[in-house]
C-alpha positions in Angstrom: 0.0 0.0 0.0 1.3 3.5 -0.9 2.0 5.6 2.2 0.0 8.7 2.7 3.3 10.6 3.2 6.9 9.6 2.9 10.3 11.3 2.9 13.3 9.8 1.2 16.9 10.7 2.2 15.7 14.2 3.1 18.6 16.5 4.0 18.8 20.3 4.7 22.1 22.2 4.9 22.2 25.9 5.7 24.4 28.2 3.5 27.0 28.3 6.2 27.4 24.6 6.1 25.3 23.6 9.2 23.5 20.3 8.6 19.9 20.7 9.9 18.5 17.4 8.6 20.5 14.3 7.5 19.0 11.6 5.3 15.6 11.5 7.0 13.5 8.7 5.6 10.1 8.0 7.1 6.6 6.9 6.2 3.1 7.8 7.6 0.1 5.7 6.8 -3.5 6.9 6.2 -5.0 7.9 9.6 -1.8 7.2 11.5 -0.9 9.3 14.6 2.8 9.8 15.2 4.7 11.8 17.8 7.9 13.5 16.8 10.2 14.2 19.8 13.7 15.4 20.4 15.7 18.2 22.1 15.6 21.8 21.0 17.4 22.2 17.7 17.0 18.6 16.7 15.3 19.4 13.4 11.7 18.8 14.2 10.3 22.1 12.9 12.7 22.1 9.9 11.5 18.6 9.0 7.9 19.8 9.0 8.7 22.9 7.0 10.5 20.7 4.4 7.5 18.3 4.3 5.1 21.2 3.6 7.3 22.8 1.0 7.8 26.0 3.0 11.6 25.2 3.1 13.3 23.6 0.1 15.5 20.6 1.2 19.1 20.4 0.0 18.4 16.9 -1.2 15.8 14.1 -1.0 12.1 14.1 -1.8 8.8 14.4 -0.1 5.9 12.4 -1.5 2.2 12.3 -0.8 0.2 9.4 -2.2 3.3 8.4 -4.2 3.5 11.8 -5.9 6.5 14.0 -5.4 5.6 17.4 -3.8 7.2 20.5 -5.3 8.7 22.9 -2.7 6.8 26.1 -2.4 3.6 24.6 -3.9 0.2 24.5 -2.3 -0.7 21.0 -1.0 -4.3 21.1 0.2 -4.1 17.5 1.5 -1.6 18.6 4.1 -2.2 21.2 6.8 0.5 22.7 9.0 -0.2 24.5 12.3 2.8 26.6 13.2 4.5 26.7 16.6 3.9 30.4 16.9 0.4 31.5 16.2 1.6 34.9 15.2 3.3 33.2 12.1 -0.1 32.0 11.0 -2.7 34.6 11.9 -2.7 37.8 9.9 -6.3 38.8 9.0 -8.3 41.4 10.9 -10.8 38.9 12.4 -10.9 35.2 13.3 -13.5 34.4 10.6 -11.5 36.2 7.9 -8.4 34.3 8.9 -10.2 31.0 8.6 -11.8 32.0 5.4 -8.4 32.5 3.8 -7.7 28.8 3.9 -11.2 28.0 2.5 -10.7 30.4 -0.4 -7.4 28.5 -1.2 -9.5 25.4 -2.1 -11.9 27.4 -4.2 -14.8 28.0 -1.8 -16.9 31.2 -2.2 -20.3 32.6 -1.2 -22.6 30.5 1.0 -20.3 27.4 0.8 -17.4 29.5 2.1 -19.5 30.8 5.0 -20.7 27.3 6.0 -17.1 26.0 5.9 -15.8 28.8 8.1 -18.7 28.4 10.6 -18.2 24.6 10.7 -14.4 24.9 11.3 -14.9 27.4 14.1 -17.6 25.3 15.7 -15.4 22.2 15.5 -12.7 23.8 17.6 -15.1 25.5 20.0 -14.6 29.2 19.1 -17.6 30.0 17.0 -18.4 32.8 19.4 -15.1 34.5 18.5 -15.7 34.7 14.8 -15.7 38.5 14.6 -13.1 39.1 17.3 -9.8 40.7 16.1 -7.1 38.2 16.2 -4.9 40.4 18.3 -7.5 40.3 21.0 -7.4 36.6 21.4 -5.7 34.8 24.3 -2.8 32.4 23.6 -5.1 29.4 23.7 -7.7 31.0 21.5 -5.1 31.9 18.9 -3.9 28.3 18.8 -7.5 27.1 18.3 -8.0 29.7 15.6 -4.9 28.4 13.8 -6.2 24.9 13.9 -9.6 26.0 12.5 -7.7 27.8 9.7 -6.2 24.4 8.7 -9.2 22.2 9.3 -11.4 24.3 7.0 -9.5 22.9 4.1 -10.3 19.3 5.3 -6.7 18.0 4.9 -5.9 14.3 5.3 -2.7 15.0 7.2 -2.1 17.5 10.0 1.3 18.6 11.0 1.3 20.2 14.5 4.3 22.0 15.9 4.2 22.2 19.7 0.3 22.3 19.7 0.0 22.5 23.5 2.6 25.2 24.1 1.4 28.0 26.3 -2.1 26.4 26.8 -3.7 26.3 30.2 -4.9 22.9 31.5 -8.5 23.5 30.3 -7.5 24.4 26.7 -4.9 21.6 26.7 -7.6 19.0 27.5 -9.9 20.6 24.9 -7.1 20.3 22.3 -6.4 16.6 23.2 -10.1 15.7 23.0 -10.4 17.5 19.7 -7.4 15.7 18.2 -8.5 12.3 19.5 -11.8 12.8 17.6 -10.2 13.5 14.3 -9.9 11.1 11.3 -6.9 12.8 9.8 -3.4 11.4 10.1 -1.4 13.4 12.6 2.3 14.2 13.0 2.8 16.0 16.3 6.1 17.6 17.3 6.0 18.3 21.0 7.9 18.4 24.2 4.6 17.6 26.0 5.4 13.9 26.2 2.2 13.1 28.1 0.2 14.5 25.2 2.2 12.5 22.8 1.7 9.3 24.8 -2.0 10.0 25.0 -2.5 10.7 21.3 0.2 8.8 19.4 0.7 5.0 19.2 4.0 5.6 17.4 6.9 7.9 18.3 9.9 9.0 16.2 12.9 10.4 18.0 15.1 12.9 16.1 18.4 14.3 17.3 21.0 16.3 15.4 18.9 16.1 12.3 18.8 12.3 12.2 16.1 9.8 13.2 17.5 7.8 16.1 14.5 5.7 17.1 11.1 4.8 15.7 8.6 2.5 17.3 5.7 2.0 19.7 5.2 5.1 21.9 5.2 3.3 25.2 8.4 1.5 24.3 10.2 4.6 23.1 9.0 6.9 25.8 9.6 4.3 28.5 13.2 3.7 27.6 15.0 5.7 30.2 18.4 5.3 28.6 17.3 6.3 25.1 15.4 9.3 26.5 18.3 10.5 28.6 20.7 10.1 25.7 18.6 12.5 23.6 17.7 15.1 26.2 14.3 13.7 27.2 12.7 12.3 30.3 10.4 9.3 30.7 6.8 10.7 31.1 5.7 10.6 34.7 2.7 8.3 33.9 5.1 5.6 32.6 7.4 6.0 35.5 4.5 5.6 37.9 3.4 2.5 36.1 6.9 1.0 36.2 6.9 0.5 32.5 10.0 -1.2 31.1 10.7 -0.6 27.5 12.8 -2.0 24.7 12.8 0.7 22.0 13.7 0.1 18.4 16.8 2.3 17.9 18.5 3.2 14.7 
């Protein structure tokens, strides 16, 4: 079966010679939920930016449904929620910002209005439709960003630190929302409890390379592996006394 998304020998080198990604090869299946973890500077965000075409890799390819994606192109089947909401929200109001994505897939008139309303309702911020984006709280901005991606009905969502700066209530709302989605998910996060709750599979990346890929409880419960790559075993696994044998590369 053809993977929903795959990268083949994806590398990224900065003009100064710094290697950000090194021969990253991975596959995501339809509807699969995968956590992407690693220390700061490991290459998580850069990998997602290369996948979406925002950044052109130095070598390698990104394919969706077996078709190679052109860097800089618009790929409606893939939605990316940035780590910083300010990088994504730019319209005067929440509804206008969400409508921008809907217009990108050709919606107009009543169909556009229905799609925007449905996306806002889905993330629980329908009452904020006319609010200026600069008047939103941090949690509301993150939900508005998610609505702006969901309105295009992508089959794959890439989420970069989705729970950052969220209070407990909004974090739980986000987790419940993501659990209820049919889309495939790739979630880059330092919130390892969120990753454990949402993702059956985890990929560890460090220094631009994939160093482990396997079942979430095995990866996250491997104290040696986690410590080697700047992570800690989630408290819930420590409390349960989970002993893991991760699949390292």
